[in-house]
N, C-alpha and C positions, 0 to 999 in steps of 0.2 A: 504493500499498498503506499501511498505517499505523505509526504508529509510539511508542513510550513514550512517554505526554505529552500528543499530541495533542489535541485538543476535535475530540471529534463527536458528532452523530444521528443517530438510526434516521430512514432515507431516507422511514415514513411519521409521522413525528413525536415529538417527546422531550424530556425536560430535556438540558443540558450532561451530556457524559457525558467522561472523561478517558479515556484507553486507558493500562491498567496491565500491559499485557500481550498478547504474539501468539504466534498458535503456530499454525503454518499458516492454515487458512482461519476458525480463530475467533478472536476480539479479548475478552480479561477487560477491562472498562470500569467506571467508579465513577464515582458521581451523588451526590448528597446530596437526602432527603427529610426539610425540615426542618433539624435539626440531626443525622441519622442517615443516618450515607452503606447506598449500596445499590450489590452488585454485581454484574452478570451477565457472561455470556458469550452474542457474538453471534454469527451467520456475518457475513464481510466485506461480500460482495453485500449485508447491509441495511442501513451504516452508510454515512456519507457524513461528507464532514470538517468540520468547521465553519470558515467563512471561505472551502469550494473554490466549485468550482462546483454551482449550483441553489442558491444561502443570499443569499438578498435583504438581509439585515438580521441587525444583531446577536444578535436574537433568533430567531432561525433559522427562518424561515419559506422554507419549501420552495416553488422555483419548477416546473410544470407543464410 
């Protein structure tokens, strides 16, 4: 499961995101586009923790 402050990525690929809140199977994330913060909500099943299984580099390349 995810916790506030975890660094995550979409399994399909995305910028680094930080978990702001978890609400059941929804995870509220924030990331930056340039200097602007962007927020969105994703399903738990669509995310992977950065540095966890399936990540081979700090850049977050997903291994299949």
